[in-house]
C-alpha positions in Angstrom: -11.2 36.6 7.6 -11.9 40.3 6.6 -13.5 40.9 3.2 -11.8 43.0 0.5 -13.4 46.2 -0.1 -14.0 47.1 -4.3 -14.1 50.8 -4.8 -15.1 52.3 -8.1 -12.9 55.2 -9.5 -12.2 56.8 -12.8 -8.6 57.2 -13.9 -8.2 60.3 -16.1 -5.0 59.8 -18.6 -3.1 62.5 -20.8 -1.2 60.7 -23.6 1.4 63.2 -25.3 3.8 60.4 -26.7 2.2 58.0 -29.0 5.1 55.7 -28.4 3.7 54.6 -25.1 0.6 53.2 -26.3 1.7 49.9 -26.9 2.7 49.8 -23.2 -0.5 51.1 -22.0 -2.6 48.8 -24.0 -0.6 46.2 -22.3 -1.5 47.1 -18.9 -5.1 47.8 -20.0 -5.2 44.1 -21.0 -3.4 42.8 -17.8 -6.0 44.7 -15.6 -8.9 43.9 -18.1 -10.9 42.3 -15.5 -10.9 45.3 -13.5 -11.9 47.8 -16.2 -15.4 48.9 -16.5 -15.2 50.5 -19.7 -12.6 53.4 -21.2 -13.2 56.4 -23.5 -10.6 57.8 -25.7 -10.7 61.3 -27.2 -8.0 62.4 -30.0 -7.3 66.0 -29.6 -5.4 66.5 -32.7 -5.2 70.3 -32.8 -3.1 69.8 -29.4 -1.3 66.5 -30.2 -2.6 64.6 -27.3 -4.9 61.8 -26.4 -7.3 62.0 -23.8 -8.6 58.5 -22.0 -10.9 58.0 -19.4 -11.0 54.7 -17.7 -13.4 53.4 -15.2 -12.7 50.7 -13.0 -14.1 48.7 -10.1 -11.1 47.0 -7.8 -9.3 47.1 -4.5 -8.0 50.3 -4.0 -4.2 48.8 -4.1 -5.1 47.4 -7.5 -6.3 50.8 -8.6 -3.2 52.5 -7.4 -1.1 50.2 -8.9 -2.5 50.5 -12.3 -2.7 54.3 -12.3 1.0 54.2 -10.9 2.3 52.2 -13.8 0.3 54.4 -16.2 1.6 57.5 -14.9 5.4 56.1 -15.1 5.2 55.8 -18.8 7.1 58.0 -20.6 5.0 61.3 -21.9 1.8 59.9 -19.9 -0.2 61.2 -16.9 -2.3 59.8 -14.8 -4.8 60.9 -11.9 -7.4 58.9 -10.2 -10.8 59.9 -8.6 -12.2 57.6 -6.2 -16.0 57.1 -5.4 -17.7 56.5 -2.2 -19.1 53.2 -3.6 -17.5 50.2 -2.2 -18.8 46.5 -2.0 -17.0 43.2 -0.7 -15.3 41.1 -2.9 
């Protein structure tokens, strides 16, 4: 049986629609076991929130989370992957 590779990644999130925050927090809870940490910065002058989400998960899990976040109305998400992997 082949081992699954876990990768470290950062998901950068821009929230322009505060109505999407509740749905996004539900996703963070659902994917909680994979989240290393998060940092949020309210940018009040521009009316946006900037979130950095650090994760350690298989690539398909990271892609699924990033995609679900990016499909929320008024939310953009981009992922940067490290070359650091490990078998899980």
